[in-house]
C-alpha positions in Angstrom: 35.1 -88.5 -44.0 35.7 -87.5 -40.4 33.6 -89.2 -37.7 31.9 -86.4 -35.6 32.0 -88.5 -32.4 35.8 -89.1 -32.9 36.3 -85.4 -33.6 34.4 -84.4 -30.4 36.4 -86.9 -28.3 39.7 -85.7 -29.7 38.9 -82.0 -29.4 37.0 -82.2 -26.1 39.6 -80.0 -24.3 39.6 -77.3 -27.0 35.8 -77.3 -27.1 35.4 -77.1 -23.3 38.0 -74.5 -23.0 36.3 -72.4 -25.7 33.0 -72.4 -23.8 34.8 -71.7 -20.5 36.3 -68.5 -22.0 33.3 -67.1 -23.9 30.2 -69.2 -23.3 27.2 -66.9 -24.1 27.4 -64.0 -26.6 26.4 -60.7 -25.0 23.8 -60.1 -27.7 22.1 -63.4 -26.8 22.1 -62.8 -23.0 20.4 -59.5 -23.5 17.4 -61.0 -25.3 14.2 -61.5 -23.4 13.7 -65.1 -24.7 17.1 -66.1 -23.4 16.6 -64.3 -20.0 13.2 -65.8 -19.5 14.4 -69.4 -20.2 17.5 -68.9 -18.0 15.3 -67.6 -15.2 13.1 -70.7 -15.4 16.2 -72.9 -15.3 17.5 -71.0 -12.3 14.2 -71.7 -10.5 14.4 -75.4 -11.4 18.0 -76.0 -10.4 19.1 -73.2 -8.0 16.1 -72.5 -5.9 14.6 -76.0 -5.9 17.9 -77.7 -5.0 19.0 -75.2 -2.4 22.2 -73.8 -4.0 24.3 -71.9 -1.4 24.8 -69.1 -3.9 21.2 -68.9 -4.9 22.0 -67.3 -8.2 22.2 -68.3 -11.8 25.6 -69.4 -13.0 27.4 -70.4 -16.2 25.8 -73.8 -16.4 22.3 -72.3 -16.4 23.2 -69.8 -19.1 24.8 -72.4 -21.3 21.9 -74.8 -20.8 19.5 -72.0 -21.8 21.6 -71.4 -25.0 21.7 -75.1 -25.8 18.0 -75.6 -25.3 17.3 -72.7 -27.6 19.6 -73.9 -30.3 18.5 -77.6 -29.9 14.9 -76.6 -30.3 15.8 -74.6 -33.4 17.7 -77.6 -34.9 14.7 -79.8 -34.2 12.3 -77.3 -35.9 14.6 -76.6 -38.8 15.5 -80.2 -39.6 11.8 -81.3 -39.3 10.5 -78.4 -41.3 13.0 -79.0 -44.1 12.2 -82.8 -44.1 8.5 -81.9 -44.2 9.1 -79.8 -47.3 11.3 -82.5 -48.9 14.5 -80.5 -48.5 16.1 -83.0 -46.2 15.7 -86.8 -46.1 13.5 -87.8 -43.1 16.3 -89.8 -41.5 18.4 -86.6 -41.1 16.0 -85.4 -38.4 16.8 -88.2 -36.1 20.5 -87.9 -37.0 20.5 -84.2 -35.9 18.9 -85.3 -32.6 21.4 -88.1 -32.1 24.3 -85.7 -32.7 23.1 -83.4 -29.9 22.6 -86.3 -27.5 26.0 -87.9 -28.5 27.8 -84.6 -27.8 26.2 -84.4 -24.4 27.3 -87.9 -23.6 30.9 -87.3 -24.8 31.0 -84.3 -22.5 29.9 -86.4 -19.6 32.7 -88.9 -20.3 35.2 -86.2 -20.8 34.5 -85.0 -17.2 36.3 -88.2 -16.0 39.5 -87.0 -17.8 39.0 -83.3 -16.9 37.1 -83.1 -13.6 
């Protein structure tokens, strides 16, 4: 069985390049849920921290998408565990995978600034 962390580390370049090319599907960015969350993130990070551009950028859009999908994964895994469809320990495993992927991305920035 392939270790996911090893896979992410070995494929960091391909994953980062993929997101750089097409990071948020058009159909998602046109949804009010996505736009509302991205606007909140813009207010938190752009306006509060005095960005020179003063506008939302790719990082805010991707963060909005990741928050939406992470929340969905939290809900889905817990709901399935509550119904007996998943072992309870899978819920924390899903969460750990999300955190691990973030940390691998942080470390990858040392190789690819």
